N, C-alpha and C positions, 0 to 999 in steps of 0.2 A: 510411481514414486509414492512412498508413504512418508508420513511426517518424521519417522525415525531415520529416514535416509537424508533428510534435510540437515546439512551441516554447514554452518557459517563459521569461518575462522574468526575467533574473537579478536585477533590482532589484525585482521584484514580490513580493507577499505569499505567493503559492503556492510560489515558489522558496525563499523564506526558511523557510517551514514545512517543506519537504522537507529543507532543509539542517539545520535544528534536529533533526528526527527522525533523520536519518542520523547526525549527530554524537552524539546520545544513544545510539544503538544501537552505534556504534563504540567508545564509551568505557565502556559498561556492563560490570559484572563477570560477570553471568550471560549465558547464550546469548541472542542477539538475539531469536529466535523466542519466547522465554519472557517478553518484555517487551511491555507494551501499545503501545509506540511502533511495534513491528513491524507489528501489525494496521493501525494508522493509516497507516503508510507504504504498505503494500500497497493499502489502500483509496484513498488519494489518487492513487497512480500509476494505478490502474485508472480513476479518474475522468478523469485527464488524457488517457487513451487513449479516453475516451468509451465505455467498455464499458457494456452494460446489466447489470442485476442477474443475469439469466440467463447472460449470457456470462461474467461474473466467477465465478459459482458453478461453471460448467462448468470453467473454467480451474483454479480451486482444487482441483477433484476430480481433476485430472490430476497432482497432486503428493502421492502417497500417503505419502511419507516425512515430510511435514510433518504433525504431529499434527492430528487432526480438530478438536480444540478451538481450535487456532491458526487453522485455515482458517475455522472458524465465526466466530471473533472478527473476522477480516478482513472476512468478508461482512457481519457485523452492523455494523461500523464504516462500510463502504461504503454501506449502506442509510441510516445515520444522517447521513452527510455531506450538506450542502445541494447 
């Protein structure tokens, strides 16, 4: 799948959830990566790209400047999503 194949219906529930999470992160007082919405947004986007758990874990490991606990929270949320 390439990014041009990724289509999210702007009237659909997944788009709305992404919009709500993005808005919450944009308007929060603390840094985005310190908020639970950040892990949720990362996990949902990974699901949209149809990543496997192993692929997402590998990608997260390539971002050493993101704290390990944030990366772990993102992976945990990914696993918990239906």
